Biopython code that builds the backbone (N, CA, C, O; Angstrom):
import numpy as np
from Bio.PDB.StructureBuilder import StructureBuilder

atoms = [
    (1, "MET", "N", (56.471, 67.762, 122.874)),
    (1, "MET", "CA", (56.633, 67.694, 121.434)),
    (1, "MET", "C", (56.873, 69.079, 120.838)),
    (1, "MET", "O", (57.650, 69.211, 119.893)),
    (2, "LYS", "N", (56.219, 70.118, 121.373)),
    (2, "LYS", "CA", (56.385, 71.446, 120.805)),
    (2, "LYS", "C", (57.790, 71.989, 121.021)),
    (2, "LYS", "O", (58.209, 72.892, 120.298)),
    (3, "ASN", "N", (58.533, 71.463, 121.996)),
    (3, "ASN", "CA", (59.892, 71.918, 122.221)),
    (3, "ASN", "C", (60.856, 71.410, 121.160)),
    (3, "ASN", "O", (62.021, 71.809, 121.148)),
    (4, "GLU", "N", (60.394, 70.535, 120.265)),
    (4, "GLU", "CA", (61.230, 70.060, 119.184)),
    (4, "GLU", "C", (61.480, 71.157, 118.152)),
    (4, "GLU", "O", (62.446, 71.073, 117.394)),
    (5, "ILE", "N", (60.643, 72.166, 118.107)),
    (5, "ILE", "CA", (60.803, 73.275, 117.169)),
    (5, "ILE", "C", (61.818, 74.254, 117.757)),
    (5, "ILE", "O", (61.589, 74.853, 118.807)),
    (6, "LEU", "N", (62.949, 74.404, 117.056)),
    (6, "LEU", "CA", (63.944, 75.376, 117.464)),
    (6, "LEU", "C", (63.417, 76.772, 117.164)),
    (6, "LEU", "O", (62.873, 77.021, 116.088)),
    (7, "VAL", "N", (63.580, 77.675, 118.115)),
    (7, "VAL", "CA", (63.209, 79.068, 117.929)),
    (7, "VAL", "C", (64.472, 79.891, 118.137)),
    (7, "VAL", "O", (65.110, 79.813, 119.187)),
    (8, "THR", "N", (64.827, 80.680, 117.130)),
    (8, "THR", "CA", (66.049, 81.468, 117.201)),
    (8, "THR", "C", (65.808, 82.896, 116.732)),
    (8, "THR", "O", (64.932, 83.152, 115.905)),
    (9, "THR", "N", (66.582, 83.806, 117.262)),
    (9, "THR", "CA", (66.472, 85.200, 116.852)),
    (9, "THR", "C", (67.362, 85.505, 115.650)),
    (9, "THR", "O", (67.308, 86.606, 115.101)),
    (10, "THR", "N", (68.175, 84.541, 115.243)),
    (10, "THR", "CA", (69.062, 84.750, 114.097)),
    (10, "THR", "C", (68.334, 84.451, 112.794)),
    (10, "THR", "O", (67.309, 83.769, 112.781)),
    (11, "GLU", "N", (68.877, 84.972, 111.706)),
    (11, "GLU", "CA", (68.287, 84.730, 110.393)),
    (11, "GLU", "C", (68.768, 83.413, 109.797)),
    (11, "GLU", "O", (67.996, 82.697, 109.160)),
    (12, "LYS", "N", (70.027, 83.097, 110.001)),
    (12, "LYS", "CA", (70.632, 81.899, 109.418)),
    (12, "LYS", "C", (71.010, 80.903, 110.512)),
    (12, "LYS", "O", (71.365, 81.278, 111.629)),
    (13, "ILE", "N", (70.921, 79.626, 110.153)),
    (13, "ILE", "CA", (71.393, 78.560, 111.021)),
    (13, "ILE", "C", (72.613, 77.962, 110.322)),
    (13, "ILE", "O", (72.482, 77.401, 109.234)),
    (14, "PRO", "N", (73.784, 78.069, 110.922)),
    (14, "PRO", "CA", (75.007, 77.627, 110.253)),
    (14, "PRO", "C", (74.909, 76.192, 109.723)),
    (14, "PRO", "O", (74.511, 75.271, 110.437)),
    (15, "GLY", "N", (75.283, 76.032, 108.457)),
    (15, "GLY", "CA", (75.314, 74.707, 107.840)),
    (15, "GLY", "C", (73.962, 74.178, 107.403)),
    (15, "GLY", "O", (73.870, 73.032, 106.964)),
    (16, "GLN", "N", (72.910, 74.977, 107.510)),
    (16, "GLN", "CA", (71.569, 74.512, 107.152)),
    (16, "GLN", "C", (70.996, 75.362, 106.018)),
    (16, "GLN", "O", (71.166, 76.581, 105.982)),
    (17, "GLU", "N", (70.321, 74.692, 105.105)),
    (17, "GLU", "CA", (69.534, 75.389, 104.089)),
    (17, "GLU", "C", (68.077, 75.073, 104.357)),
    (17, "GLU", "O", (67.737, 73.972, 104.791)),
    (18, "TYR", "N", (67.228, 76.037, 104.099)),
    (18, "TYR", "CA", (65.809, 75.830, 104.375)),
    (18, "TYR", "C", (64.951, 76.614, 103.400)),
    (18, "TYR", "O", (65.410, 77.525, 102.712)),
    (19, "ILE", "N", (63.684, 76.221, 103.371)),
    (19, "ILE", "CA", (62.698, 76.958, 102.586)),
    (19, "ILE", "C", (61.772, 77.689, 103.566)),
    (19, "ILE", "O", (61.459, 77.179, 104.642)),
    (20, "VAL", "N", (61.353, 78.867, 103.181)),
    (20, "VAL", "CA", (60.483, 79.678, 104.027)),
    (20, "VAL", "C", (59.043, 79.219, 103.845)),
    (20, "VAL", "O", (58.548, 79.119, 102.722)),
    (21, "LEU", "N", (58.379, 78.942, 104.958)),
    (21, "LEU", "CA", (56.968, 78.555, 104.931)),
    (21, "LEU", "C", (56.050, 79.756, 105.131)),
    (21, "LEU", "O", (54.937, 79.786, 104.606)),
    (22, "GLY", "N", (56.513, 80.737, 105.884)),
    (22, "GLY", "CA", (55.704, 81.926, 106.116)),
    (22, "GLY", "C", (55.843, 82.434, 107.535)),
    (22, "GLY", "O", (56.557, 81.861, 108.358)),
    (23, "GLU", "N", (55.142, 83.526, 107.800)),
    (23, "GLU", "CA", (55.212, 84.104, 109.138)),
    (23, "GLU", "C", (54.363, 83.288, 110.103)),
    (23, "GLU", "O", (53.372, 82.665, 109.721)),
    (24, "VAL", "N", (54.779, 83.311, 111.359)),
    (24, "VAL", "CA", (54.097, 82.545, 112.391)),
    (24, "VAL", "C", (54.047, 83.392, 113.661)),
    (24, "VAL", "O", (54.970, 84.152, 113.954)),
    (25, "PHE", "N", (52.954, 83.248, 114.408)),
    (25, "PHE", "CA", (52.719, 84.067, 115.590)),
    (25, "PHE", "C", (52.312, 83.214, 116.778)),
    (25, "PHE", "O", (51.802, 82.105, 116.619)),
    (26, "GLY", "N", (52.541, 83.739, 117.955)),
    (26, "GLY", "CA", (52.009, 83.213, 119.200)),
    (26, "GLY", "C", (51.565, 84.396, 120.027)),
    (26, "GLY", "O", (52.357, 85.307, 120.268)),
    (27, "LEU", "N", (50.324, 84.409, 120.469)),
    (27, "LEU", "CA", (49.759, 85.578, 121.153)),
    (27, "LEU", "C", (49.145, 85.188, 122.487)),
    (27, "LEU", "O", (48.649, 84.073, 122.652)),
    (28, "THR", "N", (49.181, 86.112, 123.436)),
    (28, "THR", "CA", (48.464, 85.948, 124.688)),
    (28, "THR", "C", (48.170, 87.322, 125.285)),
    (28, "THR", "O", (48.910, 88.278, 125.054)),
    (29, "THR", "N", (47.100, 87.412, 126.043)),
    (29, "THR", "CA", (46.767, 88.610, 126.801)),
    (29, "THR", "C", (46.488, 88.175, 128.228)),
    (29, "THR", "O", (45.697, 87.263, 128.467)),
    (30, "GLN", "N", (47.135, 88.828, 129.166)),
    (30, "GLN", "CA", (47.046, 88.447, 130.582)),
    (30, "GLN", "C", (46.634, 89.651, 131.425)),
    (30, "GLN", "O", (46.818, 90.800, 131.023)),
    (31, "SER", "N", (46.079, 89.369, 132.590)),
    (31, "SER", "CA", (45.801, 90.423, 133.563)),
    (31, "SER", "C", (46.002, 89.869, 134.963)),
    (31, "SER", "O", (46.001, 88.655, 135.162)),
    (32, "LYS", "N", (46.173, 90.747, 135.916)),
    (32, "LYS", "CA", (46.297, 90.368, 137.314)),
    (32, "LYS", "C", (44.970, 90.645, 138.025)),
    (32, "LYS", "O", (44.160, 91.458, 137.579)),
    (33, "ASP", "N", (44.776, 89.947, 139.139)),
    (33, "ASP", "CA", (43.548, 90.155, 139.888)),
    (33, "ASP", "C", (43.558, 91.516, 140.594)),
    (33, "ASP", "O", (44.588, 92.186, 140.656)),
    (34, "ILE", "N", (42.429, 91.900, 141.109)),
    (34, "ILE", "CA", (42.236, 93.231, 141.700)),
    (34, "ILE", "C", (43.181, 93.488, 142.872)),
    (34, "ILE", "O", (43.651, 94.613, 143.045)),
    (35, "PHE", "N", (43.468, 92.464, 143.680)),
    (35, "PHE", "CA", (44.337, 92.657, 144.843)),
    (35, "PHE", "C", (45.775, 92.946, 144.417)),
    (35, "PHE", "O", (46.448, 93.782, 145.020)),
    (36, "ARG", "N", (46.238, 92.265, 143.393)),
    (36, "ARG", "CA", (47.590, 92.523, 142.891)),
    (36, "ARG", "C", (47.654, 93.880, 142.193)),
    (36, "ARG", "O", (48.685, 94.551, 142.242)),
    (37, "ASN", "N", (46.571, 94.288, 141.549)),
    (37, "ASN", "CA", (46.545, 95.613, 140.935)),
    (37, "ASN", "C", (46.629, 96.712, 141.998)),
    (37, "ASN", "O", (47.290, 97.730, 141.793)),
    (38, "ILE", "N", (45.962, 96.503, 143.126)),
    (38, "ILE", "CA", (46.033, 97.477, 144.227)),
    (38, "ILE", "C", (47.461, 97.539, 144.758)),
    (38, "ILE", "O", (47.995, 98.621, 145.000)),
    (39, "GLY", "N", (48.080, 96.363, 144.938)),
    (39, "GLY", "CA", (49.474, 96.326, 145.404)),
    (39, "GLY", "C", (50.407, 97.020, 144.430)),
    (39, "GLY", "O", (51.332, 97.719, 144.842)),
    (40, "ALA", "N", (50.171, 96.831, 143.149)),
    (40, "ALA", "CA", (51.001, 97.491, 142.132)),
    (40, "ALA", "C", (50.803, 98.997, 142.178)),
    (40, "ALA", "O", (51.756, 99.756, 141.998)),
    (41, "GLY", "N", (49.568, 99.436, 142.419)),
    (41, "GLY", "CA", (49.299, 100.873, 142.530)),
    (41, "GLY", "C", (50.037, 101.490, 143.701)),
    (41, "GLY", "O", (50.555, 102.602, 143.597)),
    (42, "LEU", "N", (50.089, 100.774, 144.815)),
    (42, "LEU", "CA", (50.822, 101.272, 145.980)),
    (42, "LEU", "C", (52.316, 101.316, 145.692)),
    (42, "LEU", "O", (52.996, 102.265, 146.081)),
    (43, "LYS", "N", (52.825, 100.304, 145.020)),
    (43, "LYS", "CA", (54.246, 100.264, 144.663)),
    (43, "LYS", "C", (54.584, 101.412, 143.718)),
    (43, "LYS", "O", (55.693, 101.946, 143.754)),
    (44, "ASN", "N", (53.638, 101.785, 142.884)),
    (44, "ASN", "CA", (53.839, 102.899, 141.959)),
    (44, "ASN", "C", (54.086, 104.208, 142.707)),
    (44, "ASN", "O", (54.794, 105.085, 142.213)),
    (45, "ILE", "N", (53.514, 104.335, 143.873)),
    (45, "ILE", "CA", (53.678, 105.551, 144.682)),
    (45, "ILE", "C", (55.090, 105.634, 145.257)),
    (45, "ILE", "O", (55.708, 106.698, 145.245)),
    (46, "ILE", "N", (55.599, 104.507, 145.759)),
    (46, "ILE", "CA", (56.919, 104.532, 146.417)),
    (46, "ILE", "C", (58.059, 104.186, 145.470)),
    (46, "ILE", "O", (59.222, 104.423, 145.797)),
    (47, "GLY", "N", (57.743, 103.623, 144.291)),
    (47, "GLY", "CA", (58.767, 103.302, 143.303)),
    (47, "GLY", "C", (59.328, 101.901, 143.466)),
    (47, "GLY", "O", (59.090, 101.235, 144.474)),
    (48, "GLY", "N", (60.065, 101.468, 142.474)),
    (48, "GLY", "CA", (60.689, 100.157, 142.501)),
    (48, "GLY", "C", (60.003, 99.190, 141.550)),
    (48, "GLY", "O", (58.999, 99.514, 140.915)),
    (49, "GLU", "N", (60.568, 98.004, 141.473)),
    (49, "GLU", "CA", (60.040, 96.970, 140.571)),
    (49, "GLU", "C", (58.707, 96.435, 141.082)),
    (49, "GLU", "O", (58.538, 96.196, 142.278)),
    (50, "ILE", "N", (57.782, 96.256, 140.180)),
    (50, "ILE", "CA", (56.489, 95.657, 140.513)),
    (50, "ILE", "C", (56.590, 94.188, 140.121)),
    (50, "ILE", "O", (56.321, 93.819, 138.978)),
    (51, "LYS", "N", (56.981, 93.361, 141.079)),
    (51, "LYS", "CA", (57.342, 91.971, 140.801)),
    (51, "LYS", "C", (56.190, 91.145, 140.238)),
    (51, "LYS", "O", (56.420, 90.247, 139.428)),
    (52, "ASP", "N", (54.959, 91.427, 140.649)),
    (52, "ASP", "CA", (53.825, 90.672, 140.103)),
    (52, "ASP", "C", (53.671, 90.915, 138.612)),
    (52, "ASP", "O", (53.339, 89.994, 137.865)),
    (53, "TYR", "N", (53.906, 92.144, 138.170)),
    (53, "TYR", "CA", (53.815, 92.433, 136.737)),
    (53, "TYR", "C", (54.997, 91.854, 135.974)),
    (53, "TYR", "O", (54.844, 91.390, 134.844)),
    (54, "THR", "N", (56.160, 91.881, 136.581)),
    (54, "THR", "CA", (57.327, 91.258, 135.948)),
    (54, "THR", "C", (57.078, 89.765, 135.760)),
    (54, "THR", "O", (57.373, 89.211, 134.701)),
    (55, "LYS", "N", (56.540, 89.121, 136.780)),
    (55, "LYS", "CA", (56.226, 87.694, 136.697)),
    (55, "LYS", "C", (55.162, 87.441, 135.618)),
    (55, "LYS", "O", (55.262, 86.482, 134.853)),
    (56, "MET", "N", (54.148, 88.307, 135.565)),
    (56, "MET", "CA", (53.097, 88.149, 134.570)),
    (56, "MET", "C", (53.663, 88.266, 133.152)),
    (56, "MET", "O", (53.284, 87.495, 132.270)),
    (57, "LEU", "N", (54.559, 89.216, 132.932)),
    (57, "LEU", "CA", (55.155, 89.376, 131.604)),
    (57, "LEU", "C", (56.038, 88.192, 131.237)),
    (57, "LEU", "O", (56.056, 87.763, 130.083)),
    (58, "ASP", "N", (56.769, 87.664, 132.209)),
    (58, "ASP", "CA", (57.599, 86.488, 131.955)),
    (58, "ASP", "C", (56.725, 85.290, 131.584)),
    (58, "ASP", "O", (57.026, 84.571, 130.631)),
    (59, "GLU", "N", (55.655, 85.080, 132.329)),
    (59, "GLU", "CA", (54.722, 83.988, 132.009)),
    (59, "GLU", "C", (54.094, 84.208, 130.629)),
    (59, "GLU", "O", (53.955, 83.265, 129.850)),
    (60, "SER", "N", (53.721, 85.440, 130.337)),
    (60, "SER", "CA", (53.114, 85.755, 129.043)),
    (60, "SER", "C", (54.076, 85.472, 127.902)),
    (60, "SER", "O", (53.678, 84.931, 126.870)),
    (61, "ARG", "N", (55.321, 85.830, 128.079)),
    (61, "ARG", "CA", (56.334, 85.574, 127.052)),
    (61, "ARG", "C", (56.477, 84.071, 126.796)),
    (61, "ARG", "O", (56.556, 83.640, 125.645)),
    (62, "ASN", "N", (56.510, 83.281, 127.860)),
    (62, "ASN", "CA", (56.626, 81.827, 127.704)),
    (62, "ASN", "C", (55.412, 81.228, 127.004)),
    (62, "ASN", "O", (55.552, 80.344, 126.159)),
    (63, "ILE", "N", (54.236, 81.701, 127.350)),
    (63, "ILE", "CA", (53.009, 81.226, 126.696)),
    (63, "ILE", "C", (53.031, 81.588, 125.213)),
    (63, "ILE", "O", (52.685, 80.763, 124.368)),
    (64, "ALA", "N", (53.434, 82.816, 124.895)),
    (64, "ALA", "CA", (53.482, 83.265, 123.499)),
    (64, "ALA", "C", (54.455, 82.414, 122.681)),
    (64, "ALA", "O", (54.154, 82.060, 121.541)),
    (65, "VAL", "N", (55.615, 82.082, 123.246)),
    (65, "VAL", "CA", (56.588, 81.248, 122.524)),
    (65, "VAL", "C", (56.057, 79.821, 122.358)),
    (65, "VAL", "O", (56.241, 79.215, 121.303)),
    (66, "ASP", "N", (55.405, 79.282, 123.381)),
    (66, "ASP", "CA", (54.803, 77.946, 123.250)),
    (66, "ASP", "C", (53.770, 77.927, 122.126)),
    (66, "ASP", "O", (53.720, 76.978, 121.344)),
    (67, "ARG", "N", (52.957, 78.959, 122.046)),
    (67, "ARG", "CA", (51.943, 79.036, 120.986)),
    (67, "ARG", "C", (52.586, 79.232, 119.616)),
    (67, "ARG", "O", (52.099, 78.703, 118.617)),
    (68, "LEU", "N", (53.669, 79.988, 119.571)),
    (68, "LEU", "CA", (54.434, 80.152, 118.338)),
    (68, "LEU", "C", (54.923, 78.779, 117.851)),
    (68, "LEU", "O", (54.782, 78.447, 116.674)),
    (69, "ARG", "N", (55.492, 77.995, 118.756)),
    (69, "ARG", "CA", (55.960, 76.650, 118.404)),
    (69, "ARG", "C", (54.819, 75.768, 117.902)),
    (69, "ARG", "O", (54.964, 75.067, 116.901)),
    (70, "GLU", "N", (53.696, 75.805, 118.594)),
    (70, "GLU", "CA", (52.537, 75.004, 118.182)),
    (70, "GLU", "C", (52.086, 75.384, 116.777)),
    (70, "GLU", "O", (51.808, 74.512, 115.954)),
    (71, "ASN", "N", (52.014, 76.681, 116.502)),
    (71, "ASN", "CA", (51.583, 77.135, 115.182)),
    (71, "ASN", "C", (52.601, 76.775, 114.107)),
    (71, "ASN", "O", (52.224, 76.445, 112.982)),
    (72, "ALA", "N", (53.887, 76.836, 114.440)),
    (72, "ALA", "CA", (54.931, 76.451, 113.489)),
    (72, "ALA", "C", (54.840, 74.957, 113.165)),
    (72, "ALA", "O", (55.012, 74.550, 112.016)),
    (73, "MET", "N", (54.570, 74.153, 114.188)),
    (73, "MET", "CA", (54.411, 72.710, 113.957)),
    (73, "MET", "C", (53.239, 72.434, 113.027)),
    (73, "MET", "O", (53.338, 71.578, 112.147)),
    (74, "LYS", "N", (52.144, 73.136, 113.206)),
    (74, "LYS", "CA", (50.974, 72.963, 112.342)),
    (74, "LYS", "C", (51.294, 73.290, 110.888)),
    (74, "LYS", "O", (50.692, 72.733, 109.969)),
    (75, "MET", "N", (52.255, 74.203, 110.688)),
    (75, "MET", "CA", (52.670, 74.569, 109.337)),
    (75, "MET", "C", (53.672, 73.581, 108.754)),
    (75, "MET", "O", (53.996, 73.653, 107.568)),
    (76, "GLY", "N", (54.165, 72.657, 109.579)),
    (76, "GLY", "CA", (55.163, 71.700, 109.123)),
    (76, "GLY", "C", (56.588, 72.209, 109.236)),
    (76, "GLY", "O", (57.483, 71.682, 108.575)),
    (77, "ALA", "N", (56.815, 73.213, 110.052)),
    (77, "ALA", "CA", (58.140, 73.826, 110.186)),
    (77, "ALA", "C", (59.062, 72.982, 111.055)),
    (77, "ALA", "O", (58.626, 72.225, 111.922)),
    (78, "ASP", "N", (60.354, 73.141, 110.787)),
    (78, "ASP", "CA", (61.393, 72.558, 111.634)),
    (78, "ASP", "C", (61.951, 73.596, 112.600)),
    (78, "ASP", "O", (62.406, 73.258, 113.693)),
    (79, "VAL", "N", (61.914, 74.858, 112.192)),
    (79, "VAL", "CA", (62.550, 75.944, 112.936)),
    (79, "VAL", "C", (61.746, 77.227, 112.742)),
    (79, "VAL", "O", (61.067, 77.407, 111.731)),
    (80, "VAL", "N", (61.836, 78.108, 113.728)),
    (80, "VAL", "CA", (61.363, 79.486, 113.571)),
    (80, "VAL", "C", (62.598, 80.371, 113.682)),
    (80, "VAL", "O", (63.297, 80.359, 114.695)),
    (81, "VAL", "N", (62.856, 81.142, 112.621)),
    (81, "VAL", "CA", (63.988, 82.068, 112.626)),
    (81, "VAL", "C", (63.479, 83.496, 112.785)),
    (81, "VAL", "O", (62.300, 83.782, 112.574)),
    (82, "MET", "N", (64.386, 84.375, 113.156)),
    (82, "MET", "CA", (64.085, 85.809, 113.309)),
    (82, "MET", "C", (62.935, 86.071, 114.288)),
    (82, "MET", "O", (62.116, 86.960, 114.059)),
    (83, "MET", "N", (62.876, 85.293, 115.382)),
    (83, "MET", "CA", (61.812, 85.467, 116.363)),
    (83, "MET", "C", (62.008, 86.779, 117.109)),
    (83, "MET", "O", (63.126, 87.141, 117.479)),
    (84, "ARG", "N", (60.912, 87.477, 117.321)),
    (84, "ARG", "CA", (60.893, 88.736, 118.059)),
    (84, "ARG", "C", (59.674, 88.753, 118.974)),
    (84, "ARG", "O", (58.749, 87.955, 118.821)),
    (85, "PHE", "N", (59.694, 89.684, 119.931)),
    (85, "PHE", "CA", (58.558, 89.913, 120.814)),
    (85, "PHE", "C", (58.020, 91.313, 120.591)),
    (85, "PHE", "O", (58.748, 92.233, 120.219)),
    (86, "ASP", "N", (56.725, 91.447, 120.828)),
    (86, "ASP", "CA", (56.094, 92.760, 120.886)),
    (86, "ASP", "C", (55.112, 92.694, 122.042)),
    (86, "ASP", "O", (54.525, 91.643, 122.299)),
    (87, "SER", "N", (54.930, 93.794, 122.732)),
    (87, "SER", "CA", (53.964, 93.802, 123.835)),
    (87, "SER", "C", (53.302, 95.165, 123.916)),
    (87, "SER", "O", (53.820, 96.161, 123.412)),
    (88, "GLY", "N", (52.165, 95.184, 124.551)),
    (88, "GLY", "CA", (51.443, 96.431, 124.717)),
    (88, "GLY", "C", (50.374, 96.298, 125.777)),
    (88, "GLY", "O", (49.942, 95.194, 126.109)),
    (89, "SER", "N", (49.958, 97.415, 126.297)),
    (89, "SER", "CA", (48.919, 97.455, 127.325)),
    (89, "SER", "C", (47.550, 97.563, 126.686)),
    (89, "SER", "O", (47.367, 98.199, 125.648)),
    (90, "ILE", "N", (46.598, 96.922, 127.337)),
    (90, "ILE", "CA", (45.194, 97.050, 126.972)),
    (90, "ILE", "C", (44.507, 97.550, 128.229)),
    (90, "ILE", "O", (44.349, 96.808, 129.198)),
    (91, "GLY", "N", (44.108, 98.782, 128.210)),
    (91, "GLY", "CA", (43.552, 99.368, 129.425)),
    (91, "GLY", "C", (44.655, 99.573, 130.445)),
    (91, "GLY", "O", (45.817, 99.766, 130.085)),
    (92, "THR", "N", (44.290, 99.531, 131.717)),
    (92, "THR", "CA", (45.278, 99.772, 132.769)),
    (92, "THR", "C", (45.773, 98.499, 133.435)),
    (92, "THR", "O", (46.744, 98.541, 134.190)),
    (93, "ASP", "N", (45.123, 97.364, 133.172)),
    (93, "ASP", "CA", (45.515, 96.161, 133.913)),
    (93, "ASP", "C", (45.685, 94.913, 133.048)),
    (93, "ASP", "O", (45.728, 93.801, 133.574)),
    (94, "MET", "N", (45.782, 95.083, 131.741)),
    (94, "MET", "CA", (45.998, 93.935, 130.853)),
    (94, "MET", "C", (47.225, 94.178, 129.992)),
    (94, "MET", "O", (47.518, 95.310, 129.604)),
    (95, "GLN", "N", (47.934, 93.104, 129.701)),
    (95, "GLN", "CA", (49.138, 93.176, 128.890)),
    (95, "GLN", "C", (49.054, 92.106, 127.810)),
    (95, "GLN", "O", (48.738, 90.950, 128.092)),
    (96, "SER", "N", (49.336, 92.496, 126.579)),
    (96, "SER", "CA", (49.336, 91.571, 125.461)),
    (96, "SER", "C", (50.784, 91.338, 125.021)),
    (96, "SER", "O", (51.570, 92.282, 124.934)),
    (97, "VAL", "N", (51.129, 90.084, 124.747)),
    (97, "VAL", "CA", (52.470, 89.741, 124.276)),
    (97, "VAL", "C", (52.332, 88.920, 123.003)),
    (97, "VAL", "O", (51.556, 87.966, 122.943)),
    (98, "ALA", "N", (53.097, 89.303, 121.987)),
    (98, "ALA", "CA", (53.137, 88.561, 120.726)),
    (98, "ALA", "C", (54.565, 88.100, 120.483)),
    (98, "ALA", "O", (55.509, 88.883, 120.592)),
    (99, "ALA", "N", (54.714, 86.827, 120.155)),
    (99, "ALA", "CA", (55.983, 86.291, 119.673)),
    (99, "ALA", "C", (55.762, 86.030, 118.186)),
    (99, "ALA", "O", (54.764, 85.417, 117.807)),
    (100, "TYR", "N", (56.684, 86.489, 117.343)),
    (100, "TYR", "CA", (56.503, 86.291, 115.915)),
    (100, "TYR", "C", (57.842, 86.022, 115.250)),
    (100, "TYR", "O", (58.894, 86.426, 115.746)),
    (101, "GLY", "N", (57.782, 85.333, 114.121)),
    (101, "GLY", "CA", (58.990, 85.009, 113.384)),
    (101, "GLY", "C", (58.630, 84.381, 112.051)),
    (101, "GLY", "O", (57.492, 84.470, 111.590)),
    (102, "THR", "N", (59.622, 83.743, 111.439)),
    (102, "THR", "CA", (59.445, 83.094, 110.157)),
    (102, "THR", "C", (59.584, 81.592, 110.319)),
    (102, "THR", "O", (60.619, 81.107, 110.778)),
    (103, "ALA", "N", (58.551, 80.853, 109.946)),
    (103, "ALA", "CA", (58.584, 79.390, 110.000)),
    (103, "ALA", "C", (59.321, 78.871, 108.778)),
    (103, "ALA", "O", (59.027, 79.280, 107.655)),
    (104, "VAL", "N", (60.287, 77.964, 108.990)),
    (104, "VAL", "CA", (61.068, 77.418, 107.888)),
    (104, "VAL", "C", (61.171, 75.890, 108.026)),
    (104, "VAL", "O", (61.007, 75.327, 109.109)),
    (105, "LYS", "N", (61.449, 75.246, 106.881)),
    (105, "LYS", "CA", (61.624, 73.795, 106.834)),
    (105, "LYS", "C", (62.981, 73.510, 106.202)),
    (105, "LYS", "O", (63.335, 74.088, 105.174)),
    (106, "PHE", "N", (63.741, 72.607, 106.834)),
    (106, "PHE", "CA", (65.043, 72.235, 106.287)),
    (106, "PHE", "C", (64.879, 71.543, 104.939)),
    (106, "PHE", "O", (63.932, 70.783, 104.735)),
    (107, "LYS", "N", (65.812, 71.812, 104.014)),
    (107, "LYS", "CA", (65.817, 71.141, 102.707)),
    (107, "LYS", "C", (66.338, 69.721, 102.864)),
    (107, "LYS", "O", (66.422, 68.983, 101.882)),
]
sb = StructureBuilder()
sb.init_structure("model")
sb.init_model(0)
sb.init_chain("A")
sb.init_seg("    ")
for serial, (resi, resn, name, xyz) in enumerate(atoms, 1):
    if name == "N":
        sb.init_residue(resn, " ", resi, " ")
    sb.init_atom(name, np.array(xyz, "f"), 0.0, 1.0, " ", f" {name:<3s}", serial, name[0])
structure = sb.get_structure()
């Protein structure tokens, strides 16, 4: 049901008029277990992509967008426009991802 909410990075949806309901967010904070952190530390020495962290960020992004959709539905929105991501580290082994945008309802 939450996939019924369109999420777009554009401001306008061609041929549609809407009213703005307000800002909407989806947040998550993730971490990897100690063994994966050790593996990432070793990879940091030799260089290259740390695939476990890339996977964690991808999962975090998907969770944040799902939560954004859920929150938009609670507001009665049809669409989220101008969606963006923000992320940041918390300590050395946690990553926070926020998906945010504007919840709107078609006229």
